[in-house]
Structure formats: structure tokens, C-alpha cells
N, C-alpha and C positions, 0 to 999 in steps of 0.2 A: 817750368822745364819738363816736368813729368808728362804733361799733356802733349808736348811736342814729341817726346820719345815714344809715347804710346801711339800717336798718329803715324810716326815713321815705321814702327813695328807693324802696325796694321797694313800699311801700304806694302811693306816687304812681304808680308804673308800673302797678300793678294797677288803680288807679282810671282811669287814662288808657286802659288796655287795655279795661276794661269799657265805658267811654264810647264808644270807637271801635267796639266790637262792638254796643252797643245803639242808638246813634244812627241807623244806617241802617235798623234795623227800625222805629223810630218814624217816621222820614221815609217809609219805604215804606208804612206803615199809613196815614199821612195822605194820601199821593198816591193810594193805591188807593181810599180813600174818596172822594177828590175825583173820580176817574175815573167813579165810579158816578152821582154826582149833578151838580148845577150847581156849577161852580167858584166862581162869585160868592157862592153861599150859604155854602160852606165858608170862603171868604176873609172874608166878613162875620162869621161865627161866631167864627173865630180872632181877628180884629181886635177884636171886642167883648170876647171873653174876656181877651185880653192887656191891653186898655185897662182893664178892670175890675180885674185884678190890679195893674196899675201904680198906679191910683188908690187902691186899698186900701193898698198899700205906702207910698205917699206920705203918706197919712193917718196910718198907724201911726208913720212916722218923725216927722211933724209933732207927734204927741202925745208921743213919747218925748224929743225933743230938749230941750224946756223943763225936763224933770225931770233929764235926764242931764248937762246942761252945768254946773249948780251943783255937782253931786256930783263931776264930774271936776275942776272948778276947785278944790274943797276938797282933793282928793287931791294935786293939783299943788302947792298952797300948803303943805300939810303936808310934802310931800317936800322942797321947797325950804327950808322952815324947819328941818327936821332936818339937812340938809346945812350950812346956815349955822351952826346950833348946834354941830355937830361941828367945823366949821372954827374957830369962835371959841374953843371949849373945848379943842381939840387932841386930842379923843378919836376 
């Protein structure tokens, strides 16, 4: 069990290190682009893009939840039923 947790920690450290390395490059690219043109145009484009992504994500979540809730409910009910059956039968 300790080997698995050490591997997971090593992977997370690598991911954090990569993020710390890449994030300044991305931000630097955005700010250098903003310096070339009108800042309000870049701000509007980023705001519109992020809003579009958020709306699409909310739409996807709204479509999936009505299907996922009954399935998850059935899984929970079956799990509770199995526990009760084992407790009653003593197995």
C-alpha cells in the first residue's frame, strides 16, 4: 500500500511541477498578445469564450443528471439491500 501512495505522490508532484512551469508561459502569451492590440478586445474575446464554455458545460450537466440520478439511486438501493440481506442471513 505504501508503494502505491508513493507513486501517486510522485505523479502529483510531476503534475504540479508541469503546471507551475507551463502556466507562466500561457499567461505570458496572453499578456503579450494583449499588449499588441486593444486590451478591451482581448478581454471581450476571453469573456465570451469562457462564457460559452460555461454554458455548454451547464447544458451537458443538465442533460446528464436526469439520466444519472436514477442509475445512482438503483446502485445505492441494491448496495443497501445486499447489506441488509447479509445482516439478516448472517453471511
